[in-house]
N, C-alpha and C positions, 0 to 999 in steps of 0.2 A: 469420809466416803463421799458425802455430798459435795465437799469442796473439789475433789478429784473429778467428779461427774460434771460439775459446773465448769471447771477448767477445760475438760475435754470438749464439752459442748461449745465453749467459747472459741476454741481452736478450730473446730469444725465449721462454725459459723463464719469466722474470718476467712478460712480457706475457701469456703463456698462463695463468699462475696468476691474474693479476688479472682477465682476462676470465672465467675459470671462476668466480672468487669473485663477480663482478658478476652472472653468469648464475644462480648458485645463490641469491643474495639476491633477484633478480627472481622466480625460480621460487617461492621460499618466500613472497614477498609476494603473488603471484597465487594460490597455493594457500590462503593464509590469508584471502583475501577482498579483496585489493587494498590500495591506499594507506590508511593510517589517517586517520580524521577525529576531531577533538577535539570531544566532546560534553559538555554540562553534566550533572552528577549531584548528588544530595543527599548531603552528608557526614553528616547527622544527620536524624532524623525531623522532618518538617514537618507540622504539624497543618493540617487544612482551615480556611481562612480566615486563616491566618497570612501575614504579609507576608514575602516572600522577601528575604533580605539576603545580602550578600557572603559572610559566614562560613558560610552554609548550603550554599554551592556549591563544587564542585571540578570538575576536568576528567577525562575518561576517553577514551582512544584506542580507537576501534572501527573495524575494517576496513570500507571503504565499502560492500561488498556486504551488510553486515549492519546498515547504518544505517537506523533506522526513519524513515519519511517525516515523522513528527510530532516527531522529536527536535530539541531546541534545541541549536544548535551553540555552541561556546565563544566564537566571535566575536560572538554575539548576547547575551552576558551582560548588557550595559547595558540591553537591552530588557526583561529579565525582573526585574531587581532593583527592588524597590518594588511589584511586583504581588502580589496575593493568590493563594494556592493554592486551587483549586476542589475538590481532593481531598486526602486524606492521603497523604503520601509516606514511604516507608521509607528508611533509610540505604542508600547504594550504588545507589539506584534512579535510572535515567536520567530526566532531566527532559523531559517532552513538552509541546508547546504546549497540548494538551487538558487538562493538569494545572493550567493557570493561568486565572484569572478575567480575561478581557480583554473590553473593550467592543467593540461592532461597529465603531465608528469606528477603534479602534486595531488591529483585527484584520481588515483587508481580505482578501477571498478570495485575491487575487493574492499576498499575502504568505505565504499558507499553501502555495502551490504550490512545491514544491522544484525546484531547477535540474535540467533534464532531464526534468521531468514536465509534465503539462498538467491543468488542471481542466476536465473534460468534464461538462456538465450534461445530464441525461436525465430523462425521466418514466418511472418504473419502478414495478412493482407487486409486492407480496409475496404476492398471491393473486388469482385470477381475479375474485372478487367483493368483495375487500377493498379498497375505494377509499381507506381511511384507514390501511392497514397500515403504511405508511412512517412514520407519526407515531411509531412505537415505535423507529425507527432514529435514532441520534444521531451527530453528527460524531465521527469517531474510530473508529467501528465498521468491521468488515471484512465484505464481502459477496462472494458468488459471483454472477456475471452469467449469466443464462440467456436465450436467445432462442427463441421459438416461432414457426415460420414454415411456409409451405406448401412441401412437398417437391416441387420442380420436376422431379425425376427419377423420381418415383413414377408408377405406372400410373394411380392414382386422382388426379385433379387437386385433390381436396380434402384429401388426406392431409397431416396436420400432423406436423412433426418438432421435438422439443425438443433444443436444443444447449447444452452448457455452453461458454460463450464465453470467459469470463475467471474466474480464481480468486483469492481473497484480495486483493480490491481495496479500498483505503482510501476511506472516505466523508469528503470534506472539508467538505461542508455539506449540510443538509437544508432545502430552501426557502431562506430568508435567514438561517438559524441556522448560524453557524460554530463554535458551541461555548459561547456565553454564554447561559445559560438565560433570563435576564430579557429581554434584548434580542431573543433568538430567538423566545420565546413571544409577546411583544408585537407584533413584526413579523408573525408568523404570523397572529395574530388580525386584524390590520388587513387583510392580504391575503385572508384567508378571508372576511371580511365583504364584500369586493369581488367575491366569486365565484371567487377563485383558491384552489387547493388546494396550499399549499406543501409538505405532507407527501408529495406524490407526486413532487416534484422533488429529485433527488439530484445532487450534484456529486462526481464520482469522480476520484481521482488516477490518471492513466494516462500511459504514455509515448506518443510520437507515433504509432507504428504500432498500438498498442492503440486509440487514438482513431480511427484510420482504420477498423479492423475493426469497432468499435462503431458508427460512422457508417453503414457498409454494412448492419449488422444491423438498425439502426433503419428502413432503407428496405425491408427484407425482411419484418419481422415485429414481434411484440410483445415488449417487454423485461420481465423479471422479475428480482428479486434474492432471494437466500437469505442470511440473516444467519448468521454463523459465530462461534464462540468466539474472542475475540482472542488466546488462548494457542495456538490451533491453527495451527501454521506449515505444515502439510502442503499440498502441491499435488499432487492426484491425477492420475495418468497413465492413459491408455487409457480415459477415460470415454466409453462408447459413446453415440451419439445414441439417443433414444427416439422411436419413431414412434407415432402415434395408434392404430395397429392393436393396440398392446400393451394398450390399455385393454380390449379385448374378447378377449384371449388369456390364459387362466389360467396357462399355463406361462410366458409372457413376463412376466407380473406377478410370478410367483414368482421368476423369475430376477433381476428388478430388485431385489427385496427381499434376495435372498441374495448378490448380487454386491457385492464390496468391491474397487473399483478400487485398483490398486497406487499407493502414494505415490511420487512422483518423489524421488530423492535430491537434496537441496538442495546443488548444486554452487556453490562460490564464483564469482560473476560480477563482473567489474570493470565498474563503471558509469562511462562516460566523461562528463566534464562538458561543458557547452555550449561 
């Protein structure tokens, strides 16, 4: 009887230890950013215009929460070998699709949309009177999306409110340019000659709910984008809406200039696949 009890206690102890070990590993994985994804990186400097070869590439495991939308995955190695580098790359630098010279035919927009994301095309402006401002935006840039709309809850029916809708959104394409300068410029000139302004059409990388939010915003008001430094990873929290009344209020204008919204702490988020 004592032997059976001892054996049962031993089994329960081992099972408990295994479950605790599995839990700790899962906890560490989630806190570190989720499952690792193998990405391609340069193992030595690659000059602009150089053809990418097998010996120039290696793999690096990166937690899925920190995987750049433009990053080239290890399973896509065969697609990049033999292509030219459109920019100079340093050793240990992660390879991005925007680092490669790819023709329009080889680089369809749908191929740039990462699993779990959507390519959402909008007409946006960088300034109220700047109809060609988006010509300075390039595929691979990051922007903040702002919507200006009538405040339906205000006493004055004409009062406008500016809302920061989305932050740090990746631009997949500008007009028909997905990152290849020659094909993008040529295509843009053809469309512009036909009366179309491709520089005002941006295709953004969003998840499905962000796409829904942006679709609602387009029905309510006018969309603008603010270009940001690609190295700026911050997502500001508690950004207050700005009403048109602030334009005529000296104290409100001063507060807007002095206010520095707090940056949200970047918590690791596990991104589920489709």
